[in-house]
C-alpha positions, 0 to 999 in steps of 0.5 A: 787421704791418698788412693793408696791409703784408701785402698790399704784401709779397704783391704784391712777392712775386708780382711778383718777377721779372727781366722779362716775356715776351709769349707768342703761341700759335696753337691751330690750328697749335700754334705758340708764340712768346715775345718779350722780356724786357721791363719791365712797361710794355714787355711790356704795350705789346708785347702790345697791339701784337701783339694789334692786328696779329693782329686786323688779320689776323683772327687772333682765335683766337691768344692773346697773354699776358704772363708773368713771366720769371725768369733761371736760377739761374746768371744766364744767360738 
């Protein structure tokens, strides 16, 4: 197996998920919300939209991140 093949296999393993969630966390209040699931582009778009919205409200300390989502083993959400 070539290095490129090994890297591509590793990327696939790391990216293997059922979708993505956008997580919004406010360190001041301790509130955490998750939105989704989305596909990769949808999650990035939603995260950007939420970041823009929070910045407009001057809530710069609120964290917005995208995380991988995995269905439960029985297939439920």
